[in-house]
Residue, then its C-alpha position, 0 to 999 in steps of 0.5 A: q496227351v490224353q488219357l481215357v479211363e472207362s468203366g461200367g461194362g459187364l454182363v446183362q440179360a437182354g432187355g436190361s441196362l448198363t451205363l458206361s462212363c469215361t473220363a478224359s484227363g490230360s491235355i483237354s481241348g475246348y473244341n472236342t468230341m467224346g464218344w463211344y465205339r464198339q467192336a464185335p467179334g469179326k467186325e470193324r469198330q463202329l461208332v455207337a454215339a458221340s457228343f460235341t462239346g456243345g452238346n450236339r449228339n450223334y447216334a448209330d441207327s441201331v441204338k437210336g431210342r435206346f442209348t443215351i450219351s451225355r457229358e458232365y459239366g466241364d465235358s471231361t466225363v462221358h456216359l453212355q446209358m444203354n437200355a433195352l439191351k439186345p444180344e447184338d449189342t454185345a461187343v468191346y466198347y471203346c471210349n473215344y476222344r477227338s480233338l477237333r482243333e488237332a485232328t487227333d483221336y485217343w482211345g480207351q483200352g475198351t470194356q466188354v459188354t455181354v448181353s445174354s438172351 
């Protein structure tokens, strides 16, 4: 079992910044990815950014150059620094933990990010 706790969502004006954080606890595998997905109204949940344990990072094209994903020492916490936010970034953001050894996904409860124009 892995539990994920998210924080950092909120309201921001276009062009502003927010930082999301997610901490994993429980049975943590040493071979995993952590990342962020988002789901806007009427749309499917989509990958925003993900980080492999060793530091390899992957970003959705829509956020490249604006968002930065990072992991704390020990790889139990993941951050998403979001800069130059746009109204189209408005969504519920979900932290994801993926155990690659077990092929198992865990999800946070979601945190709302709203960007006003």
